[in-house]
N, CA, C, O and the ligand as a Tripos MOL2 file, in Angstrom:
@<TRIPOS>MOLECULE
protein
  317   315    80     0     0
PROTEIN
NO_CHARGES

@<TRIPOS>ATOM
      1 N          88.9930   96.9380  109.7960 N.3       1 MET1
      2 CA         88.7910   98.3680  110.0930 C.3       1 MET1
      3 C          89.6560   99.1960  109.1860 C.2       1 MET1
      4 O          90.8460   99.3800  109.4400 O.2       1 MET1
      5 N          89.0580   99.6960  108.1270 N.am      2 VAL2
      6 CA         89.8600  100.4840  107.1060 C.3       2 VAL2
      7 C          90.3810  101.7980  107.7260 C.2       2 VAL2
      8 O          91.4530  102.2960  107.3800 O.2       2 VAL2
      9 N          89.5640  102.3360  108.6650 N.am      3 ARG3
     10 CA         89.9150  103.6850  109.2630 C.3       3 ARG3
     11 C          91.2840  103.5260  109.9510 C.2       3 ARG3
     12 O          92.1300  104.4120  109.8350 O.2       3 ARG3
     13 N          91.5080  102.4310  110.6500 N.am      4 LEU4
     14 CA         92.7750  102.3170  111.4020 C.3       4 LEU4
     15 C          93.9760  102.2950  110.4170 C.2       4 LEU4
     16 O          95.0270  102.8730  110.6910 O.2       4 LEU4
     17 N          93.7930  101.6380  109.3150 N.am      5 ARG5
     18 CA         94.8820  101.5630  108.3340 C.3       5 ARG5
     19 C          95.1960  103.0040  107.9380 C.2       5 ARG5
     20 O          96.3650  103.3900  107.9240 O.2       5 ARG5
     21 N          94.2330  103.7670  107.6350 N.am      6 GLU6
     22 CA         94.4870  105.1610  107.1830 C.3       6 GLU6
     23 C          95.1690  105.9860  108.2150 C.2       6 GLU6
     24 O          95.9950  106.8450  107.9070 O.2       6 GLU6
     25 N          94.8120  105.7160  109.4820 N.am      7 GLU7
     26 CA         95.4200  106.4740  110.5950 C.3       7 GLU7
     27 C          96.9050  106.2090  110.6380 C.2       7 GLU7
     28 O          97.6710  107.1040  110.9950 O.2       7 GLU7
     29 N          97.3390  105.0230  110.2900 N.am      8 PHE8
     30 CA         98.7820  104.7430  110.3810 C.3       8 PHE8
     31 C          99.5030  104.8600  109.0260 C.2       8 PHE8
     32 O         100.6630  104.4760  108.8740 O.2       8 PHE8
     33 N          98.7790  105.3960  108.0740 N.am      9 ASP9
     34 CA         99.3860  105.5260  106.7770 C.3       9 ASP9
     35 C         100.5680  106.4780  106.8350 C.2       9 ASP9
     36 O         100.4160  107.6650  107.1260 O.2       9 ASP9
     37 N         101.7580  105.9370  106.5510 N.am     10 ALA10
     38 CA        103.0020  106.7150  106.7120 C.3      10 ALA10
     39 C         102.9710  107.9520  105.8020 C.2      10 ALA10
     40 O         103.4330  109.0190  106.2080 O.2      10 ALA10
     41 N         102.4450  107.8310  104.6040 N.am     11 ASP11
     42 CA        102.5160  108.9420  103.6580 C.3      11 ASP11
     43 C         101.7700  110.1760  104.2220 C.2      11 ASP11
     44 O         102.1360  111.3060  103.8980 O.2      11 ASP11
     45 N         100.7780  109.9860  105.0220 N.am     12 ARG12
     46 CA         99.9870  111.1080  105.5070 C.3      12 ARG12
     47 C         100.7570  111.8340  106.5770 C.2      12 ARG12
     48 O         100.6100  113.0510  106.6930 O.2      12 ARG12
     49 N         101.5560  111.1750  107.3560 N.am     13 THR13
     50 CA        102.1970  111.8080  108.4780 C.3      13 THR13
     51 C         103.6310  112.2690  108.1400 C.2      13 THR13
     52 O         104.2530  113.0140  108.8980 O.2      13 THR13
     53 N         104.1090  111.8290  107.0410 N.am     14 GLU14
     54 CA        105.5100  112.0730  106.6220 C.3      14 GLU14
     55 C         105.8820  113.5570  106.6560 C.2      14 GLU14
     56 O         106.9460  113.9410  107.1400 O.2      14 GLU14
     57 N         104.9850  114.3630  106.1340 N.am     15 SER15
     58 CA        105.3280  115.8030  106.0540 C.3      15 SER15
     59 C         105.5230  116.5020  107.3100 C.2      15 SER15
     60 O         106.2630  117.4850  107.3480 O.2      15 SER15
     61 N         104.8740  116.0440  108.4160 N.am     16 ILE16
     62 CA        104.9770  116.6330  109.6760 C.3      16 ILE16
     63 C         105.8630  115.8540  110.6330 C.2      16 ILE16
     64 O         106.0820  116.2730  111.7700 O.2      16 ILE16
     65 N         106.3710  114.7160  110.1690 N.am     17 MET17
     66 CA        107.1220  113.8810  111.0740 C.3      17 MET17
     67 C         108.5000  114.4230  111.2490 C.2      17 MET17
     68 O         109.1590  114.7630  110.2660 O.2      17 MET17
     69 N         108.9760  114.5200  112.5090 N.am     18 GLN18
     70 CA        110.3130  114.9960  112.8180 C.3      18 GLN18
     71 C         111.1550  113.7630  113.2440 C.2      18 GLN18
     72 O         110.8100  113.0770  114.2060 O.2      18 GLN18
     73 N         112.2640  113.4930  112.5150 N.am     19 VAL19
     74 CA        113.0690  112.3360  112.8380 C.3      19 VAL19
     75 C         114.5390  112.7800  112.7990 C.2      19 VAL19
     76 O         114.9810  113.4750  111.8840 O.2      19 VAL19
     77 N         115.2990  112.3340  113.8650 N.am     20 SER20
     78 CA        116.7410  112.5700  113.8340 C.3      20 SER20
     79 C         117.4350  111.4560  114.4980 C.2      20 SER20
     80 O         116.8350  110.6910  115.2530 O.2      20 SER20
     81 N         118.7920  111.3420  114.2100 N.am     21 GLU21
     82 CA        119.5280  110.2550  114.8350 C.3      21 GLU21
     83 C         119.8910  110.6110  116.2530 C.2      21 GLU21
     84 O         120.1770  109.6920  117.0210 O.2      21 GLU21
     85 N         119.9060  111.8460  116.6650 N.am     22 TYR22
     86 CA        120.1540  112.2000  118.0330 C.3      22 TYR22
     87 C         119.0220  113.1210  118.5570 C.2      22 TYR22
     88 O         118.4060  113.8960  117.8260 O.2      22 TYR22
     89 N         118.8060  112.9750  119.8560 N.am     23 PRO23
     90 CA        117.7020  113.8060  120.3960 C.3      23 PRO23
     91 C         117.9290  115.3090  120.2360 C.2      23 PRO23
     92 O         119.0020  115.8170  120.5600 O.2      23 PRO23
     93 N         116.9380  116.0000  119.7490 N.am     24 THR24
     94 CA        116.9960  117.4520  119.6540 C.3      24 THR24
     95 C         115.7920  118.0910  120.4290 C.2      24 THR24
     96 O         115.0050  117.3800  121.0550 O.2      24 THR24
     97 N         115.6810  119.3590  120.3730 N.am     25 GLU25
     98 CA        114.6290  119.9860  121.1060 C.3      25 GLU25
     99 C         113.2140  119.4270  120.6590 C.2      25 GLU25
    100 O         112.3070  119.2800  121.4790 O.2      25 GLU25
    101 N         113.0830  119.1420  119.3980 N.am     26 LYS26
    102 CA        111.7850  118.6980  118.9290 C.3      26 LYS26
    103 C         111.6660  117.1550  118.8720 C.2      26 LYS26
    104 O         110.5640  116.6080  118.8150 O.2      26 LYS26
    105 N         112.8070  116.4870  118.8880 N.am     27 THR27
    106 CA        112.7570  115.0240  118.8110 C.3      27 THR27
    107 C         113.3500  114.3880  120.0670 C.2      27 THR27
    108 O         114.5510  114.1200  120.1030 O.2      27 THR27
    109 N         112.5560  114.1450  121.0740 N.am     28 GLN28
    110 CA        113.0530  113.6100  122.3550 C.3      28 GLN28
    111 C         112.5870  112.2460  122.6260 C.2      28 GLN28
    112 O         112.8780  111.6920  123.6860 O.2      28 GLN28
    113 N         111.8530  111.6570  121.6890 N.am     29 PHE29
    114 CA        111.2720  110.3560  121.9480 C.3      29 PHE29
    115 C         111.9230  109.2940  121.1160 C.2      29 PHE29
    116 O         112.0930  109.4470  119.9070 O.2      29 PHE29
    117 N         112.3020  108.1760  121.7920 N.am     30 GLU30
    118 CA        113.1010  107.1360  121.1840 C.3      30 GLU30
    119 C         112.2130  106.0670  120.5460 C.2      30 GLU30
    120 O         111.3670  105.4650  121.2060 O.2      30 GLU30
    121 N         112.4200  105.8530  119.2760 N.am     31 VAL31
    122 CA        111.7940  104.7230  118.5700 C.3      31 VAL31
    123 C         112.8910  103.9540  117.7830 C.2      31 VAL31
    124 O         113.9780  104.4720  117.5250 O.2      31 VAL31
    125 N         112.5530  102.6930  117.4160 N.am     32 PHE32
    126 CA        113.5040  102.0350  116.5700 C.3      32 PHE32
    127 C         112.8490  101.6390  115.2600 C.2      32 PHE32
    128 O         111.6510  101.3620  115.2010 O.2      32 PHE32
    129 N         113.6640  101.6190  114.2050 N.am     33 CYS33
    130 CA        113.2040  101.2500  112.8480 C.3      33 CYS33
    131 C         112.7960   99.7990  112.8590 C.2      33 CYS33
    132 O         113.4850   98.9350  113.4010 O.2      33 CYS33
    133 N         111.5910   99.5440  112.2110 N.am     34 ASP34
    134 CA        111.0920   98.2300  112.2000 C.3      34 ASP34
    135 C         111.9320   97.3090  111.2730 C.2      34 ASP34
    136 O         111.8780   96.0840  111.3800 O.2      34 ASP34
    137 N         112.6910   97.9260  110.3840 N.am     35 MET35
    138 CA        113.4680   97.0630  109.4330 C.3      35 MET35
    139 C         114.9060   96.9280  109.8330 C.2      35 MET35
    140 O         115.3810   95.7930  109.8340 O.2      35 MET35
    141 N         115.6680   97.9590  110.1780 N.am     36 CYS36
    142 CA        117.0600   97.8430  110.4800 C.3      36 CYS36
    143 C         117.3210   97.8790  111.9710 C.2      36 CYS36
    144 O         118.4340   97.5830  112.4070 O.2      36 CYS36
    145 N         116.2990   98.2410  112.7790 N.am     37 GLY37
    146 CA        116.5030   98.2050  114.2140 C.3      37 GLY37
    147 C         117.2830   99.3640  114.8240 C.2      37 GLY37
    148 O         117.5100   99.4120  116.0330 O.2      37 GLY37
    149 N         117.6810  100.2800  113.9770 N.am     38 GLU38
    150 CA        118.4400  101.4310  114.4470 C.3      38 GLU38
    151 C         117.4900  102.3350  115.3180 C.2      38 GLU38
    152 O         116.2830  102.4350  115.0950 O.2      38 GLU38
    153 N         118.1300  102.9600  116.2950 N.am     39 VAL39
    154 CA        117.3120  103.9110  117.1580 C.3      39 VAL39
    155 C         117.3260  105.2590  116.5330 C.2      39 VAL39
    156 O         118.3590  105.7430  116.0700 O.2      39 VAL39
    157 N         116.1170  105.8940  116.5190 N.am     40 PHE40
    158 CA        115.9610  107.2580  116.0540 C.3      40 PHE40
    159 C         115.1410  108.0350  117.1110 C.2      40 PHE40
    160 O         114.5290  107.4580  118.0100 O.2      40 PHE40
    161 N         115.1630  109.2940  116.9610 N.am     41 PHE41
    162 CA        114.4340  110.1540  117.8920 C.3      41 PHE41
    163 C         113.4140  110.9220  117.0700 C.2      41 PHE41
    164 O         113.7100  111.4340  115.9910 O.2      41 PHE41
    165 N         112.1540  110.9890  117.6360 N.am     42 VAL42
    166 CA        111.0560  111.5380  116.9060 C.3      42 VAL42
    167 C         110.2830  112.5170  117.8070 C.2      42 VAL42
    168 O         110.4780  112.5350  119.0230 O.2      42 VAL42
    169 N         109.4180  113.3180  117.2060 N.am     43 ASP43
    170 CA        108.5760  114.2390  117.9270 C.3      43 ASP43
    171 C         107.4900  113.4860  118.6600 C.2      43 ASP43
    172 O         107.2620  112.2990  118.4250 O.2      43 ASP43
    173 N         106.8370  114.1810  119.5340 N.am     44 GLU44
    174 CA        105.8640  113.5570  120.4050 C.3      44 GLU44
    175 C         104.6710  112.9430  119.6800 C.2      44 GLU44
    176 O         104.1780  111.8750  120.0420 O.2      44 GLU44
    177 N         104.2150  113.6650  118.6260 N.am     45 ILE45
    178 CA        103.0910  113.1080  117.8360 C.3      45 ILE45
    179 C         103.3900  111.7910  117.2060 C.2      45 ILE45
    180 O         102.6080  110.8430  117.2680 O.2      45 ILE45
    181 N         104.6250  111.7530  116.5530 N.am     46 THR46
    182 CA        104.9900  110.4990  115.9240 C.3      46 THR46
    183 C         105.1410  109.4090  116.9250 C.2      46 THR46
    184 O         104.7040  108.2820  116.6910 O.2      46 THR46
    185 N         105.7770  109.7280  118.0900 N.am     47 PHE47
    186 CA        105.9940  108.7230  119.0910 C.3      47 PHE47
    187 C         104.6100  108.1890  119.5930 C.2      47 PHE47
    188 O         104.4540  106.9880  119.8150 O.2      47 PHE47
    189 N         103.6320  109.0850  119.7620 N.am     48 GLU48
    190 CA        102.2860  108.6560  120.1440 C.3      48 GLU48
    191 C         101.6880  107.6200  119.1710 C.2      48 GLU48
    192 O         101.0970  106.6130  119.5630 O.2      48 GLU48
    193 N         101.8840  107.9410  117.8570 N.am     49 LYS49
    194 CA        101.4140  106.9780  116.8610 C.3      49 LYS49
    195 C         102.0150  105.6420  116.9250 C.2      49 LYS49
    196 O         101.3320  104.6290  116.7770 O.2      49 LYS49
    197 N         103.3580  105.6130  117.1570 N.am     50 VAL50
    198 CA        104.0790  104.3810  117.2120 C.3      50 VAL50
    199 C         103.6470  103.6250  118.4550 C.2      50 VAL50
    200 O         103.3370  102.4380  118.3630 O.2      50 VAL50
    201 N         103.6150  104.2690  119.6140 N.am     51 SER51
    202 CA        103.2500  103.5800  120.7910 C.3      51 SER51
    203 C         101.8150  103.1270  120.8470 C.2      51 SER51
    204 O         101.4790  102.0970  121.4330 O.2      51 SER51
    205 N         100.9370  103.9680  120.1880 N.am     52 HIS52
    206 CA         99.5590  103.5360  120.0580 C.3      52 HIS52
    207 C          99.4170  102.2510  119.2320 C.2      52 HIS52
    208 O          98.6610  101.3390  119.5680 O.2      52 HIS52
    209 N         100.1630  102.2270  118.1660 N.am     53 ALA53
    210 CA        100.1750  101.0380  117.2890 C.3      53 ALA53
    211 C         100.6030   99.7870  118.1340 C.2      53 ALA53
    212 O         100.0180   98.7140  117.9900 O.2      53 ALA53
    213 N         101.5980   99.9440  118.9840 N.am     54 PHE54
    214 CA        102.0680   98.8130  119.7780 C.3      54 PHE54
    215 C         100.9780   98.3550  120.7150 C.2      54 PHE54
    216 O         100.6850   97.1650  120.8280 O.2      54 PHE54
    217 N         100.3750   99.3390  121.3960 N.am     55 ARG55
    218 CA         99.3110   98.9790  122.3480 C.3      55 ARG55
    219 C          98.1500   98.2900  121.6870 C.2      55 ARG55
    220 O          97.5050   97.4450  122.3080 O.2      55 ARG55
    221 N          97.8490   98.6380  120.3930 N.am     56 GLU56
    222 CA         96.7420   98.0300  119.7010 C.3      56 GLU56
    223 C          97.1340   96.7250  118.9970 C.2      56 GLU56
    224 O          96.3180   96.0660  118.3530 O.2      56 GLU56
    225 N          98.4420   96.3770  119.1510 N.am     57 GLY57
    226 CA         98.8850   95.0970  118.5950 C.3      57 GLY57
    227 C          99.2880   95.1390  117.1400 C.2      57 GLY57
    228 O          99.4220   94.0950  116.5020 O.2      57 GLY57
    229 N          99.4910   96.3760  116.5860 N.am     58 PHE58
    230 CA         99.9950   96.4740  115.1710 C.3      58 PHE58
    231 C         101.4810   96.3020  115.2520 C.2      58 PHE58
    232 O         102.0920   96.3890  116.3160 O.2      58 PHE58
    233 N         102.0650   96.0480  114.0520 N.am     59 ASP59
    234 CA        103.4830   96.0420  113.8880 C.3      59 ASP59
    235 C         104.0400   97.4580  114.0910 C.2      59 ASP59
    236 O         103.3190   98.4500  113.9820 O.2      59 ASP59
    237 N         105.3160   97.5180  114.3820 N.am     60 ASN60
    238 CA        105.9950   98.8170  114.5140 C.3      60 ASN60
    239 C         105.7950   99.5900  113.1790 C.2      60 ASN60
    240 O         106.2570   99.1450  112.1290 O.2      60 ASN60
    241 N         105.1140  100.7300  113.2350 N.am     61 PRO61
    242 CA        104.9200  101.4550  112.0450 C.3      61 PRO61
    243 C         106.0540  102.3810  111.5950 C.2      61 PRO61
    244 O         106.0150  103.0000  110.5320 O.2      61 PRO61
    245 N         107.0810  102.4410  112.4810 N.am     62 PHE62
    246 CA        108.1810  103.3520  112.1610 C.3      62 PHE62
    247 C         109.2780  102.7040  111.3160 C.2      62 PHE62
    248 O         109.8830  101.7080  111.7130 O.2      62 PHE62
    249 N         109.5210  103.2900  110.1460 N.am     63 VAL63
    250 CA        110.6360  102.8330  109.2440 C.3      63 VAL63
    251 C         111.3990  104.0400  108.9290 C.2      63 VAL63
    252 O         110.8410  105.0580  108.5210 O.2      63 VAL63
    253 N         112.7590  103.9460  109.1220 N.am     64 CYS64
    254 CA        113.6140  105.1470  108.8880 C.3      64 CYS64
    255 C         113.6660  105.4760  107.3440 C.2      64 CYS64
    256 O         113.2510  104.6940  106.4880 O.2      64 CYS64
    257 N         114.1960  106.6660  107.0840 N.am     65 ASP65
    258 CA        114.2090  107.1090  105.7200 C.3      65 ASP65
    259 C         114.9850  106.1390  104.7970 C.2      65 ASP65
    260 O         114.5400  105.8090  103.6970 O.2      65 ASP65
    261 N         116.1500  105.7010  105.2840 N.am     66 GLY66
    262 CA        116.9510  104.7590  104.4720 C.3      66 GLY66
    263 C         116.2220  103.5150  104.0720 C.2      66 GLY66
    264 O         116.2710  103.0840  102.9200 O.2      66 GLY66
    265 N         115.5160  102.9180  105.0730 N.am     67 CYS67
    266 CA        114.7780  101.7010  104.8020 C.3      67 CYS67
    267 C         113.5230  102.0340  103.9610 C.2      67 CYS67
    268 O         113.1400  101.2390  103.1020 O.2      67 CYS67
    269 N         112.9120  103.1390  104.1860 N.am     68 ARG68
    270 CA        111.7290  103.4420  103.4260 C.3      68 ARG68
    271 C         112.0670  103.6530  101.9340 C.2      68 ARG68
    272 O         111.2720  103.3520  101.0430 O.2      68 ARG68
    273 N         113.2350  104.1620  101.7150 N.am     69 GLY69
    274 CA        113.6960  104.2120  100.3500 C.3      69 GLY69
    275 C         113.7260  102.9080   99.6250 C.2      69 GLY69
    276 O         113.2990  102.7650   98.4790 O.2      69 GLY69
    277 N         114.2760  101.9220  100.3870 N.am     70 GLU70
    278 CA        114.3120  100.5640   99.8930 C.3      70 GLU70
    279 C         112.8790   99.9850   99.6800 C.2      70 GLU70
    280 O         112.5930   99.3110   98.6900 O.2      70 GLU70
    281 N         112.0190  100.2850  100.6480 N.am     71 LEU71
    282 CA        110.6420   99.8530  100.5930 C.3      71 LEU71
    283 C         109.9870  100.3820   99.3110 C.2      71 LEU71
    284 O         109.3190   99.6550   98.5750 O.2      71 LEU71
    285 N         110.2140  101.6990   99.0760 N.am     72 ASP72
    286 CA        109.6530  102.2880   97.9220 C.3      72 ASP72
    287 C         110.0650  101.6800   96.5960 C.2      72 ASP72
    288 O         109.2730  101.5070   95.6700 O.2      72 ASP72
    289 N         111.3650  101.3640   96.5610 N.am     73 GLU73
    290 CA        111.8500  100.6460   95.3890 C.3      73 GLU73
    291 C         111.2360   99.3080   95.1830 C.2      73 GLU73
    292 O         110.9190   98.9230   94.0580 O.2      73 GLU73
    293 N         111.0620   98.5850   96.2710 N.am     74 LEU74
    294 CA        110.3840   97.2520   96.2220 C.3      74 LEU74
    295 C         108.9570   97.4460   95.7400 C.2      74 LEU74
    296 O         108.4470   96.6920   94.9120 O.2      74 LEU74
    297 N         108.3340   98.4740   96.2810 N.am     75 ALA75
    298 CA        106.8680   98.6340   95.9530 C.3      75 ALA75
    299 C         106.7870   98.9500   94.4460 C.2      75 ALA75
    300 O         105.8930   98.4510   93.7620 O.2      75 ALA75
    301 N         107.6830   99.7480   93.9440 N.am     76 TYR76
    302 CA        107.6380  100.1250   92.5490 C.3      76 TYR76
    303 C         107.9010   98.9060   91.6430 C.2      76 TYR76
    304 O         107.2480   98.7030   90.6200 O.2      76 TYR76
    305 N         108.8940   98.1070   92.0770 N.am     77 SER77
    306 CA        109.2650   96.9550   91.2000 C.3      77 SER77
    307 C         108.1730   95.8860   91.1830 C.2      77 SER77
    308 O         108.1010   95.0470   90.2850 O.2      77 SER77
    309 N         107.3050   95.9520   92.2360 N.am     78 GLU78
    310 CA        106.2610   94.9030   92.3080 C.3      78 GLU78
    311 C         105.0690   95.2670   91.3570 C.2      78 GLU78
    312 O         104.2640   94.4120   90.9900 O.2      78 GLU78
    313 N         105.0050   96.5060   91.0020 N.am     79 ARG79
    314 CA        103.8570   96.9520   90.1870 C.3      79 ARG79
    315 C         104.0350   96.5560   88.6760 C.2      79 ARG79
    316 O         103.1680   96.8520   87.8540 O.2      79 ARG79
    317 ZN        115.8290  101.5340  109.0770 Zn       80 ZN80
@<TRIPOS>BOND
     1     1     2 1
     2     2     3 1
     3     3     4 2
     4     3     5 am
     5     5     6 1
     6     6     7 1
     7     7     8 2
     8     7     9 am
     9     9    10 1
    10    10    11 1
    11    11    12 2
    12    11    13 am
    13    13    14 1
    14    14    15 1
    15    15    16 2
    16    15    17 am
    17    17    18 1
    18    18    19 1
    19    19    20 2
    20    19    21 am
    21    21    22 1
    22    22    23 1
    23    23    24 2
    24    23    25 am
    25    25    26 1
    26    26    27 1
    27    27    28 2
    28    27    29 am
    29    29    30 1
    30    30    31 1
    31    31    32 2
    32    31    33 am
    33    33    34 1
    34    34    35 1
    35    35    36 2
    36    35    37 am
    37    37    38 1
    38    38    39 1
    39    39    40 2
    40    39    41 am
    41    41    42 1
    42    42    43 1
    43    43    44 2
    44    43    45 am
    45    45    46 1
    46    46    47 1
    47    47    48 2
    48    47    49 am
    49    49    50 1
    50    50    51 1
    51    51    52 2
    52    51    53 am
    53    53    54 1
    54    54    55 1
    55    55    56 2
    56    55    57 am
    57    57    58 1
    58    58    59 1
    59    59    60 2
    60    59    61 am
    61    61    62 1
    62    62    63 1
    63    63    64 2
    64    63    65 am
    65    65    66 1
    66    66    67 1
    67    67    68 2
    68    67    69 am
    69    69    70 1
    70    70    71 1
    71    71    72 2
    72    71    73 am
    73    73    74 1
    74    74    75 1
    75    75    76 2
    76    75    77 am
    77    77    78 1
    78    78    79 1
    79    79    80 2
    80    79    81 am
    81    81    82 1
    82    82    83 1
    83    83    84 2
    84    83    85 am
    85    85    86 1
    86    86    87 1
    87    87    88 2
    88    87    89 am
    89    89    90 1
    90    90    91 1
    91    91    92 2
    92    91    93 am
    93    93    94 1
    94    94    95 1
    95    95    96 2
    96    95    97 am
    97    97    98 1
    98    98    99 1
    99    99   100 2
   100    99   101 am
   101   101   102 1
   102   102   103 1
   103   103   104 2
   104   103   105 am
   105   105   106 1
   106   106   107 1
   107   107   108 2
   108   107   109 am
   109   109   110 1
   110   110   111 1
   111   111   112 2
   112   111   113 am
   113   113   114 1
   114   114   115 1
   115   115   116 2
   116   115   117 am
   117   117   118 1
   118   118   119 1
   119   119   120 2
   120   119   121 am
   121   121   122 1
   122   122   123 1
   123   123   124 2
   124   123   125 am
   125   125   126 1
   126   126   127 1
   127   127   128 2
   128   127   129 am
   129   129   130 1
   130   130   131 1
   131   131   132 2
   132   131   133 am
   133   133   134 1
   134   134   135 1
   135   135   136 2
   136   135   137 am
   137   137   138 1
   138   138   139 1
   139   139   140 2
   140   139   141 am
   141   141   142 1
   142   142   143 1
   143   143   144 2
   144   143   145 am
   145   145   146 1
   146   146   147 1
   147   147   148 2
   148   147   149 am
   149   149   150 1
   150   150   151 1
   151   151   152 2
   152   151   153 am
   153   153   154 1
   154   154   155 1
   155   155   156 2
   156   155   157 am
   157   157   158 1
   158   158   159 1
   159   159   160 2
   160   159   161 am
   161   161   162 1
   162   162   163 1
   163   163   164 2
   164   163   165 am
   165   165   166 1
   166   166   167 1
   167   167   168 2
   168   167   169 am
   169   169   170 1
   170   170   171 1
   171   171   172 2
   172   171   173 am
   173   173   174 1
   174   174   175 1
   175   175   176 2
   176   175   177 am
   177   177   178 1
   178   178   179 1
   179   179   180 2
   180   179   181 am
   181   181   182 1
   182   182   183 1
   183   183   184 2
   184   183   185 am
   185   185   186 1
   186   186   187 1
   187   187   188 2
   188   187   189 am
   189   189   190 1
   190   190   191 1
   191   191   192 2
   192   191   193 am
   193   193   194 1
   194   194   195 1
   195   195   196 2
   196   195   197 am
   197   197   198 1
   198   198   199 1
   199   199   200 2
   200   199   201 am
   201   201   202 1
   202   202   203 1
   203   203   204 2
   204   203   205 am
   205   205   206 1
   206   206   207 1
   207   207   208 2
   208   207   209 am
   209   209   210 1
   210   210   211 1
   211   211   212 2
   212   211   213 am
   213   213   214 1
   214   214   215 1
   215   215   216 2
   216   215   217 am
   217   217   218 1
   218   218   219 1
   219   219   220 2
   220   219   221 am
   221   221   222 1
   222   222   223 1
   223   223   224 2
   224   223   225 am
   225   225   226 1
   226   226   227 1
   227   227   228 2
   228   227   229 am
   229   229   230 1
   230   230   231 1
   231   231   232 2
   232   231   233 am
   233   233   234 1
   234   234   235 1
   235   235   236 2
   236   235   237 am
   237   237   238 1
   238   238   239 1
   239   239   240 2
   240   239   241 am
   241   241   242 1
   242   242   243 1
   243   243   244 2
   244   243   245 am
   245   245   246 1
   246   246   247 1
   247   247   248 2
   248   247   249 am
   249   249   250 1
   250   250   251 1
   251   251   252 2
   252   251   253 am
   253   253   254 1
   254   254   255 1
   255   255   256 2
   256   255   257 am
   257   257   258 1
   258   258   259 1
   259   259   260 2
   260   259   261 am
   261   261   262 1
   262   262   263 1
   263   263   264 2
   264   263   265 am
   265   265   266 1
   266   266   267 1
   267   267   268 2
   268   267   269 am
   269   269   270 1
   270   270   271 1
   271   271   272 2
   272   271   273 am
   273   273   274 1
   274   274   275 1
   275   275   276 2
   276   275   277 am
   277   277   278 1
   278   278   279 1
   279   279   280 2
   280   279   281 am
   281   281   282 1
   282   282   283 1
   283   283   284 2
   284   283   285 am
   285   285   286 1
   286   286   287 1
   287   287   288 2
   288   287   289 am
   289   289   290 1
   290   290   291 1
   291   291   292 2
   292   291   293 am
   293   293   294 1
   294   294   295 1
   295   295   296 2
   296   295   297 am
   297   297   298 1
   298   298   299 1
   299   299   300 2
   300   299   301 am
   301   301   302 1
   302   302   303 1
   303   303   304 2
   304   303   305 am
   305   305   306 1
   306   306   307 1
   307   307   308 2
   308   307   309 am
   309   309   310 1
   310   310   311 1
   311   311   312 2
   312   311   313 am
   313   313   314 1
   314   314   315 1
   315   315   316 2
@<TRIPOS>SUBSTRUCTURE
     1 MET1         2 RESIDUE 1 A MET
     2 VAL2         6 RESIDUE 1 A VAL
     3 ARG3        10 RESIDUE 1 A ARG
     4 LEU4        14 RESIDUE 1 A LEU
     5 ARG5        18 RESIDUE 1 A ARG
     6 GLU6        22 RESIDUE 1 A GLU
     7 GLU7        26 RESIDUE 1 A GLU
     8 PHE8        30 RESIDUE 1 A PHE
     9 ASP9        34 RESIDUE 1 A ASP
    10 ALA10       38 RESIDUE 1 A ALA
    11 ASP11       42 RESIDUE 1 A ASP
    12 ARG12       46 RESIDUE 1 A ARG
    13 THR13       50 RESIDUE 1 A THR
    14 GLU14       54 RESIDUE 1 A GLU
    15 SER15       58 RESIDUE 1 A SER
    16 ILE16       62 RESIDUE 1 A ILE
    17 MET17       66 RESIDUE 1 A MET
    18 GLN18       70 RESIDUE 1 A GLN
    19 VAL19       74 RESIDUE 1 A VAL
    20 SER20       78 RESIDUE 1 A SER
    21 GLU21       82 RESIDUE 1 A GLU
    22 TYR22       86 RESIDUE 1 A TYR
    23 PRO23       90 RESIDUE 1 A PRO
    24 THR24       94 RESIDUE 1 A THR
    25 GLU25       98 RESIDUE 1 A GLU
    26 LYS26      102 RESIDUE 1 A LYS
    27 THR27      106 RESIDUE 1 A THR
    28 GLN28      110 RESIDUE 1 A GLN
    29 PHE29      114 RESIDUE 1 A PHE
    30 GLU30      118 RESIDUE 1 A GLU
    31 VAL31      122 RESIDUE 1 A VAL
    32 PHE32      126 RESIDUE 1 A PHE
    33 CYS33      130 RESIDUE 1 A CYS
    34 ASP34      134 RESIDUE 1 A ASP
    35 MET35      138 RESIDUE 1 A MET
    36 CYS36      142 RESIDUE 1 A CYS
    37 GLY37      146 RESIDUE 1 A GLY
    38 GLU38      150 RESIDUE 1 A GLU
    39 VAL39      154 RESIDUE 1 A VAL
    40 PHE40      158 RESIDUE 1 A PHE
    41 PHE41      162 RESIDUE 1 A PHE
    42 VAL42      166 RESIDUE 1 A VAL
    43 ASP43      170 RESIDUE 1 A ASP
    44 GLU44      174 RESIDUE 1 A GLU
    45 ILE45      178 RESIDUE 1 A ILE
    46 THR46      182 RESIDUE 1 A THR
    47 PHE47      186 RESIDUE 1 A PHE
    48 GLU48      190 RESIDUE 1 A GLU
    49 LYS49      194 RESIDUE 1 A LYS
    50 VAL50      198 RESIDUE 1 A VAL
    51 SER51      202 RESIDUE 1 A SER
    52 HIS52      206 RESIDUE 1 A HIS
    53 ALA53      210 RESIDUE 1 A ALA
    54 PHE54      214 RESIDUE 1 A PHE
    55 ARG55      218 RESIDUE 1 A ARG
    56 GLU56      222 RESIDUE 1 A GLU
    57 GLY57      226 RESIDUE 1 A GLY
    58 PHE58      230 RESIDUE 1 A PHE
    59 ASP59      234 RESIDUE 1 A ASP
    60 ASN60      238 RESIDUE 1 A ASN
    61 PRO61      242 RESIDUE 1 A PRO
    62 PHE62      246 RESIDUE 1 A PHE
    63 VAL63      250 RESIDUE 1 A VAL
    64 CYS64      254 RESIDUE 1 A CYS
    65 ASP65      258 RESIDUE 1 A ASP
    66 GLY66      262 RESIDUE 1 A GLY
    67 CYS67      266 RESIDUE 1 A CYS
    68 ARG68      270 RESIDUE 1 A ARG
    69 GLY69      274 RESIDUE 1 A GLY
    70 GLU70      278 RESIDUE 1 A GLU
    71 LEU71      282 RESIDUE 1 A LEU
    72 ASP72      286 RESIDUE 1 A ASP
    73 GLU73      290 RESIDUE 1 A GLU
    74 LEU74      294 RESIDUE 1 A LEU
    75 ALA75      298 RESIDUE 1 A ALA
    76 TYR76      302 RESIDUE 1 A TYR
    77 SER77      306 RESIDUE 1 A SER
    78 GLU78      310 RESIDUE 1 A GLU
    79 ARG79      314 RESIDUE 1 A ARG
    80 ZN80       317 GROUP 0 **** ****
């Protein structure tokens, strides 16, 4: 199902994704980074995407900015 992959494409949601290390008015939902396991707080839309992915049996789609930076470097070096 190609459509599902697109739905969870991090690049598409990045611009509207709210993430913080502590809960704020906009980020009250707890998620953990798939790579480092640190807890972060996200907005409701992002949380819905993460929990939906879990329910559907996908891997945790949430990766924090620090780990995503490393992922990007890996992705570039593989090309
Ligand atoms: Zn991380």
